[in-house]
C-alpha positions as CSV (number, residue, x, y, z in Angstrom):
1,M,-3.6,-17.5,12.2
2,G,-5.4,-17.8,15.5
3,Q,-5.0,-15.4,18.4
4,E,-2.8,-17.8,20.4
5,Q,-0.5,-18.3,17.4
6,K,-0.3,-14.6,16.8
7,E,0.8,-14.0,20.4
8,H,3.4,-16.7,20.1
9,T,4.7,-15.1,16.9
10,W,5.1,-11.7,18.5
11,D,6.8,-13.4,21.4
12,L,9.3,-15.0,19.0
13,I,9.8,-11.6,17.3
14,A,10.5,-10.0,20.7
15,K,13.1,-12.6,21.6
16,K,14.7,-12.1,18.2
17,L,14.9,-8.4,18.6
18,A,16.2,-8.8,22.2
19,R,18.9,-11.2,20.9
20,E,17.6,-13.9,23.2
21,A,16.1,-16.3,20.7
22,T,17.4,-19.9,20.5
23,P,18.4,-21.4,17.1
24,D,15.2,-23.5,17.3
25,E,13.1,-20.4,18.0
26,L,14.7,-18.6,15.1
27,K,13.9,-21.5,12.8
28,E,10.3,-21.6,14.1
29,L,10.0,-17.9,13.3
30,E,11.3,-18.4,9.8
31,D,8.8,-21.1,9.2
32,L,6.0,-18.9,10.5
33,L,7.0,-16.1,8.2
34,R,7.0,-18.4,5.2
35,A,3.5,-19.7,6.1
36,H,2.3,-16.1,6.7
37,P,4.2,-13.8,4.3
38,E,1.8,-10.9,5.2
39,L,3.8,-10.7,8.5
40,Y,7.0,-9.6,6.8
41,Y,5.9,-6.0,6.5
42,P,4.9,-5.5,10.2
43,L,8.1,-7.3,11.2
44,Q,10.2,-4.9,9.1
45,T,8.4,-1.9,10.5
46,I,8.8,-3.2,14.1
47,A,12.5,-3.9,13.5
48,D,13.1,-0.4,12.1
49,F,11.2,1.1,15.0
50,W,13.2,-1.0,17.5
51,K,16.5,0.0,15.9
52,S,15.7,3.7,16.0
53,S,14.6,3.5,19.6
54,N,16.9,3.2,22.7
55,P,16.5,-0.4,23.9
56,G,19.6,0.1,26.0
57,D,17.6,2.2,28.5
58,L,16.2,-0.9,30.1
59,E,15.3,0.6,33.5
60,K,13.0,3.1,31.8
61,A,11.5,0.4,29.6
62,E,10.9,-1.8,32.7
63,R,9.0,1.0,34.4
64,A,6.9,1.5,31.3
65,F,6.4,-2.3,31.2
66,D,5.1,-2.3,34.8
67,R,2.7,0.6,34.2
68,H,1.3,-1.0,31.1
69,L,0.6,-4.5,32.4
70,D,-2.8,-3.6,33.8
71,R,-3.7,-1.6,30.7
72,I,-2.8,-4.5,28.4
73,K,-5.3,-6.6,30.3
74,E,-8.0,-4.0,30.1
75,L,-7.6,-3.8,26.3
76,G,-8.3,-7.5,26.2
77,I,-5.2,-8.3,24.2
78,G,-5.1,-11.7,26.0
79,F,-1.3,-11.6,26.5
80,T,-0.4,-12.2,30.2
81,P,3.3,-13.1,30.6
82,T,4.2,-15.3,33.6
83,V,7.4,-16.5,35.0
84,S,6.6,-20.1,34.0
85,E,6.6,-19.1,30.3
86,Y,10.4,-18.8,30.4
87,P,12.2,-22.0,31.7
88,G,15.2,-21.8,33.9
89,Q,14.1,-18.8,36.0
90,N,14.1,-18.4,39.7
91,H,10.4,-18.5,40.7
92,D,11.2,-16.9,44.0
93,T,12.2,-13.6,42.5
94,R,10.8,-11.2,40.0
95,Y,11.5,-11.7,36.3
96,S,15.2,-12.1,35.7
97,R,17.1,-9.4,33.7
98,R,17.2,-11.7,30.7
99,S,13.5,-12.7,30.7
100,K,12.4,-9.2,31.5
101,T,14.1,-7.8,28.5
102,V,12.0,-10.2,26.3
103,L,8.9,-9.2,28.2
104,V,9.5,-5.5,27.8
105,T,10.2,-6.0,24.1
106,T,7.0,-8.0,23.7
107,I,4.8,-5.4,25.4
108,S,6.5,-2.7,23.3
109,L,5.8,-4.7,20.2
110,L,2.1,-4.9,21.1
111,V,1.9,-1.2,21.8
112,V,3.7,-0.5,18.5
113,L,1.3,-2.8,16.7
114,I,-1.7,-0.9,18.0
115,G,-0.2,2.4,16.9
116,L,1.2,1.3,13.5
117,F,-1.4,-1.2,12.3
118,V,-4.7,-0.7,14.0
119,V,-5.0,3.1,13.7
120,P,-3.7,3.2,10.1
121,F,-6.1,0.5,9.1
122,I,-9.0,2.6,10.3
123,F,-7.9,5.5,8.2
124,N,-6.6,3.4,5.3
125,Q,-9.2,4.7,2.9
126,N,-7.7,8.2,3.2
127,I,-4.2,7.3,2.2
128,S,-3.1,9.4,-0.8
129,K,-1.0,8.3,-3.7
130,L,2.6,7.8,-2.6
131,P,5.7,6.9,-4.5
132,V,7.4,3.5,-4.5
133,V,9.1,2.7,-1.2
134,T,12.1,0.4,-1.0
135,A,13.1,-0.5,2.6
136,P,16.0,-2.7,3.6
137,M,16.2,-4.8,6.8
138,K,18.8,-6.7,8.5
139,E,17.7,-10.2,7.3
140,F,15.2,-9.3,4.5
141,S,14.9,-6.9,1.6
142,E,11.5,-5.6,0.6
143,V,10.2,-3.7,-2.3
144,A,6.7,-2.2,-1.9
145,T,4.3,-0.1,-3.9
146,R,1.5,2.1,-2.6
147,D,-1.9,2.3,-4.3
148,G,-1.6,4.3,-7.5
149,S,2.0,3.3,-8.2
150,R,3.8,0.4,-9.9
151,T,7.5,-0.5,-10.3
152,S,9.9,-3.1,-11.6
153,L,13.1,-4.6,-10.3
154,L,15.9,-7.1,-11.1
155,L,16.6,-9.8,-8.5
156,P,20.3,-10.8,-7.9
157,D,20.0,-13.8,-10.2
158,G,18.6,-11.7,-13.1
159,T,14.9,-12.5,-12.6
160,H,12.8,-9.6,-13.7
161,V,9.8,-8.7,-11.5
162,W,7.1,-6.1,-12.2
163,L,5.2,-5.1,-9.1
164,N,1.6,-3.8,-9.3
165,A,0.0,-1.2,-7.1
166,G,-0.5,-2.0,-3.4
167,S,2.0,-4.9,-3.4
168,R,5.0,-6.2,-1.5
169,L,7.8,-8.5,-2.5
170,T,10.2,-9.7,0.2
171,Y,13.2,-11.9,-0.1
172,D,16.1,-13.0,2.1
173,K,19.4,-11.1,1.8
174,T,21.1,-14.4,0.9
175,Y,18.7,-14.9,-2.0
176,G,20.3,-17.0,-4.7
177,A,23.1,-18.4,-2.6
178,Q,21.3,-21.6,-1.7
179,L,17.6,-20.9,-2.5
180,R,15.7,-18.6,-4.7
181,E,12.6,-17.8,-2.6
182,V,10.4,-14.7,-2.4
183,N,7.3,-13.8,-0.6
184,L,4.5,-11.9,-2.4
185,V,1.5,-9.9,-1.1
186,G,-0.4,-8.3,-4.0
187,E,0.3,-8.8,-7.7
188,A,3.5,-9.3,-9.7
189,L,4.6,-10.5,-13.1
190,F,7.7,-12.7,-13.0
191,D,10.2,-13.4,-15.8
192,V,12.4,-16.0,-14.0
193,A,16.0,-16.6,-14.9
194,H,16.5,-20.3,-15.7
195,N,18.5,-22.3,-13.1
196,S,17.7,-26.0,-12.9
197,A,19.8,-26.4,-9.8
198,K,17.9,-23.7,-7.9
199,P,14.2,-23.7,-8.4
200,F,12.4,-20.3,-7.9
201,V,9.7,-20.4,-5.3
202,I,7.0,-17.8,-4.5
203,H,5.2,-17.9,-1.2
204,T,1.8,-16.2,-0.9
205,T,-0.9,-16.5,1.8
206,R,-2.8,-19.2,-0.1
207,V,-0.3,-20.9,-2.4
208,D,3.3,-21.7,-3.1
209,I,4.5,-21.6,-6.7
210,K,7.7,-23.5,-7.9
211,V,9.3,-22.9,-11.2
212,L,12.7,-23.3,-13.0
213,G,12.5,-20.5,-15.6
214,T,9.3,-19.1,-16.9
215,R,7.1,-16.0,-17.3
216,F,3.9,-15.8,-15.3
217,N,1.6,-13.4,-13.4
218,V,0.5,-13.9,-9.7
219,K,-2.4,-12.0,-8.1
220,S,-2.7,-12.5,-4.4
221,Y,-4.3,-9.5,-2.6
222,P,-5.5,-10.4,0.9
223,T,-8.8,-8.5,0.4
224,D,-9.7,-10.2,-2.9
225,K,-12.0,-13.2,-3.2
226,T,-9.5,-15.2,-5.2
227,T,-5.8,-15.9,-5.7
228,E,-4.8,-16.2,-9.4
229,A,-1.8,-17.4,-11.3
230,T,-1.5,-16.9,-15.1
231,L,1.2,-18.8,-17.0
232,L,2.6,-17.2,-20.2
233,R,5.7,-19.3,-20.9
234,G,7.2,-22.5,-19.4
235,S,5.5,-24.4,-16.6
236,I,4.8,-23.8,-12.9
237,E,3.8,-26.1,-10.0
238,V,1.3,-24.8,-7.6
239,S,0.7,-26.1,-4.1
240,I,-2.4,-25.0,-2.2
241,K,-1.6,-24.5,1.5
242,A,-5.0,-25.7,2.6
243,R,-4.6,-28.8,0.5
244,P,-0.9,-29.7,0.8
245,D,-1.1,-33.1,-0.8
246,E,-2.3,-31.8,-4.2
247,K,0.0,-30.3,-6.8
248,I,-1.3,-28.4,-9.9
249,I,0.9,-28.1,-13.0
250,L,0.0,-25.2,-15.3
251,K,0.7,-25.2,-19.0
252,P,1.3,-22.0,-21.1
253,N,-1.8,-19.9,-21.6
254,E,-3.6,-21.3,-18.6
255,K,-4.9,-19.5,-15.6
256,L,-5.5,-20.9,-12.1
257,V,-8.2,-19.3,-9.9
258,I,-8.3,-20.3,-6.2
259,A,-11.0,-19.2,-3.8
260,N,-9.6,-17.4,-0.7
261,D,-12.3,-18.9,1.4
262,D,-10.7,-21.6,3.5
263,S,-13.9,-23.7,3.6
264,A,-14.2,-23.7,-0.2
265,L,-10.7,-25.0,-0.6
266,H,-11.5,-28.2,1.1
267,R,-14.2,-29.1,-1.4
268,N,-13.7,-31.2,-4.5
269,L,-11.1,-30.0,-7.0
270,S,-12.7,-29.3,-10.4
271,P,-10.0,-28.4,-13.0
272,H,-10.6,-27.2,-16.5
273,T,-14.0,-25.6,-15.6
274,E,-15.5,-23.5,-18.4
275,K,-15.7,-19.8,-17.7
276,T,-19.2,-18.6,-17.0
277,G,-18.6,-14.9,-16.5
278,K,-18.7,-15.3,-12.7
279,I,-16.2,-17.3,-10.7
280,N,-17.6,-20.3,-8.8
281,E,-15.8,-19.7,-5.5
282,S,-16.4,-23.2,-4.3
283,L,-13.9,-24.5,-6.9
284,V,-10.3,-24.4,-7.9
285,D,-10.5,-23.6,-11.6
286,I,-8.1,-23.8,-14.4
287,R,-9.2,-21.8,-17.4
288,K,-7.8,-19.8,-20.4
289,P,-6.7,-16.2,-19.7
290,A,-8.9,-13.5,-21.0
291,Y,-7.9,-11.3,-24.0
292,D,-9.5,-8.0,-25.1
293,A,-10.7,-7.3,-28.7
294,S,-7.2,-6.3,-29.8
295,G,-5.6,-9.5,-28.4
296,I,-4.0,-8.0,-25.3
297,N,-3.8,-10.3,-22.3
298,I,-6.1,-8.8,-19.7
299,E,-4.3,-10.4,-16.7
300,T,-0.9,-8.8,-17.6
301,S,-2.1,-5.6,-19.2
302,W,-1.2,-3.6,-16.1
303,V,2.5,-4.0,-16.9
304,D,1.9,-1.8,-19.9
305,D,0.0,0.8,-17.8
306,R,-3.4,-0.5,-19.0
307,L,-6.4,-1.2,-16.8
308,I,-8.5,-3.6,-19.0
309,F,-11.7,-5.3,-17.8
310,Q,-14.2,-7.5,-19.6
311,D,-17.7,-8.1,-18.3
312,E,-16.5,-7.4,-14.7
313,A,-18.7,-6.6,-11.8
314,F,-18.5,-3.0,-10.5
315,G,-17.6,-4.3,-7.0
316,S,-14.6,-6.2,-8.3
317,L,-13.6,-3.4,-10.7
318,A,-13.8,-0.9,-7.9
319,K,-11.0,-2.7,-6.0
320,D,-8.8,-2.5,-9.1
321,M,-9.6,1.1,-9.6
322,Q,-8.8,1.9,-5.9
323,R,-5.3,0.4,-6.3
324,W,-4.9,1.9,-9.8
325,Y,-5.8,5.5,-8.9
326,G,-5.0,5.5,-5.1
327,V,-8.6,6.3,-4.1
328,S,-11.4,4.7,-2.1
329,I,-14.8,3.9,-3.7
330,R,-17.9,3.4,-1.6
331,F,-21.3,2.2,-2.8
332,T,-24.6,3.4,-1.4
333,R,-26.7,0.4,-2.5
334,P,-25.6,-3.3,-2.8
335,G,-27.1,-3.7,-6.3
336,Q,-24.7,-1.1,-7.7
337,E,-21.8,-3.6,-7.2
338,E,-23.4,-6.1,-9.6
339,W,-23.4,-3.8,-12.6
340,R,-21.0,-5.2,-15.2
341,F,-18.6,-3.3,-17.4
342,T,-16.1,-3.8,-20.3
343,G,-13.5,-1.2,-20.9
344,N,-9.8,-0.2,-21.3
345,F,-8.3,2.7,-19.3
346,R,-4.7,3.9,-19.8
347,K,-4.1,7.6,-19.3
348,E,-7.6,8.6,-18.2
349,T,-8.0,10.4,-14.8
350,I,-10.3,8.9,-12.2
351,Q,-13.0,11.4,-13.2
352,Q,-12.7,10.5,-16.9
353,A,-12.9,6.8,-16.0
354,L,-16.0,7.3,-14.0
355,E,-17.6,9.4,-16.7
356,A,-17.0,6.6,-19.2
357,L,-18.6,4.1,-16.9
358,K,-21.6,6.3,-16.5
359,L,-22.4,5.9,-20.2
360,T,-23.6,2.4,-19.6
361,A,-24.9,2.4,-16.0
362,P,-27.4,4.7,-14.2
363,F,-25.2,6.2,-11.5
364,T,-23.7,9.5,-10.4
365,Y,-20.9,10.1,-8.0
366,T,-19.2,12.6,-5.7
367,I,-15.4,13.0,-5.0
368,N,-14.2,14.3,-1.7
369,E,-10.4,14.3,-1.8
370,N,-9.7,10.6,-2.3
371,Q,-13.1,9.3,-1.3
372,I,-15.5,8.5,-4.1
373,T,-19.2,7.7,-3.4
374,I,-21.4,6.1,-5.9
375,Y,-25.2,7.0,-6.0
376,D,-28.1,5.9,-8.1
377,K,-28.9,8.5,-10.8
């Protein structure tokens, strides 16, 4: 999403919160949220903030708005509201009471965004393990897990969802009435209740997945290099947002791996590629899921509280361990991220896990609260 589109999205959100959005604008906002499910969480947080504040005190907000206009320009946010942005206004006067409400709301949203999402991002690596959080909103319901925690839930139609660490599942409050649609950021295992009249659709940043009744795993973390879908039972239809004309049908015991690099997704589709031990990120691959020596499916082992990895690079494994244990792992030399490991963690602490990895790689480490630093031995 480009800067101009982001600004337009926040403007639509401001109009919605100010109760001044037209039906067309509400529909446009709904379409934007479906295309960018990662926006559901900030929207929910903003809505909660706005509800808890006192928007009725408009005069005070207007004064704050006037004071912040110059400051917003200095920050280089690139949002400069003008009278012409809102049709039907009297250009010979200052902003009307109606338009000014929207403008005050918009500026407030920008200030809230800076405080809620820029500053926490800077200090994200210091977030400690927190319990599962379930937060309702007016239009949407969301279930979210922090790093280091996992949960499960039943949707209104009986669909069972297991949510992995650092993940969010969002769905409309009218879920199941007309549509069965959810938005996922992170990883989840779905056991979908069959309903041929109402297909179940999952929206992620990169793909949309449509099913009738089946069991499958979806891994779609924004910071990962790939988006993955592993089918256990039934069938699923996957649409890649960067290549909307193509539909991929998965069969049981197949795994779809899609590069999160937009430029790679426009190259030739190459299904049924043999696994080489390292993902070719220029391709969209269909392959067999990996199993450990005891026959456990590695992609879904997290549901049984197992962190299983097979010939996995330390850099990739570190991301899984960060979510699993609620820690941050930093490497002091790029080559360390290329070391490869095979293992199976269940009840081990982070220290025990690192000590086990040390047996096959020449490194040592330090732990400072939740920050782990990897050094050469």
